[in-house]
N, C-alpha and C positions, 0 to 999 in steps of 0.2 A: 442171796445165793452167789457163791463164788464161781468164777469162770476158770476152771482148771484145765490145763493141757494134759495130753497123754503122758508127758514127762512127769507132771505133778502126780498123776494117778499112779505111775510106776514107783515114785518115791514113797507114796503112802502104802502101796503094796509091800515094798521092802520093809517098811516099819512094821506092818502087820506080820510079816514073815518072822520078825524078831520079837513077837509077842506084845507089841504095842497095840493098844485098842484105839481105834479112831472114834472120837466122841464129839458131841456138840455141847457147847456152853452157850445157852440162849442169850446171855448178856454180852456175848462176843460173836455176833452173827457173821462178821467178815473175817473170822479166823477159824482154823482147824484145830480141834482139841485132840491131844494124844494122851493116853493114860496107860500106866502099867502099875498094878497094885494100888497103893495109896498115893502115888505121885502122878502129876499131870503137867502139861505145858500147852501153851497156845502157839500155833505156827501161823506165819503170814507167808503167802506166796512170794517168791523172790526169783525173778527171771522166768525162763520158759519151763523149767522143770524143778527148781529148787524151792526150799522153804527156809525161812529164818525164824529164830525164836522171837516171838513178840515181846516176851518178858521172861524173867527167870522162872524156871520150873518151880512148882509149888506142891505142898502137901495138901491132900484133899481132906476137908472136914465136911461131913454131911453131903458129899458129892460136889462140893464147891471149892474153888481155888482159894487157898488161904494166903495170908501175908505173914512174913516172919518178922517178929518184933523183939526188942530187948526191953524188958520191964523188970525193975527191982533186981537187976543183975542176972536175970535168967532169960533165956530165949524161948519164945513161944510161937506156935503157928496159930493164927487167929482168923476166924471168919465170923463176921457180925459179933454176937456176944459169946460165941463158943471159942474156947482156946484149948490147945493141946501142947504139952511141953515138947520143945524141940530137943528130944533126947539124943544122945550120941548115935544110937541105932537108927533113929528116924533121919537124922542129918546125913548119916552115911548112906542110907538107902536113897535119899533124894539126890545126893551127889553122884551115886552110881547111875541112877536114872538119867540125870543130866548129861553125864559123860557118854553113856551109850547112845543117847539121842543125838548129841552133837556129832559123834563119830558117824552115825548112820546118815545124818543130813549132809555131812562133808563128802560122802561118796557121790561121784558124778554119775548121772544117769546117761546111758548111751543115747 
């Protein structure tokens, strides 16, 4: 269980107000998951009110965080034995998700 301050909670509420869903990823119990559409990221508390990205945002496959790989000259999102092509549309959606998340995390909490 994470010990979050009122400032952390305010940051999470700001994310929710921008249509980010707060989720749990059981394999990462000491991090907060955020999701929007098929994109997700893990956040780690940073300071008294902020969060930092624990890792690069990822595409979700079967509700799980994938990794992006290059195989045979093509990019894929992979989770276990499942893979999904990293199409230009998916890559653009993930980039937009990451940019919006970073922007919201950069806003200081009073």
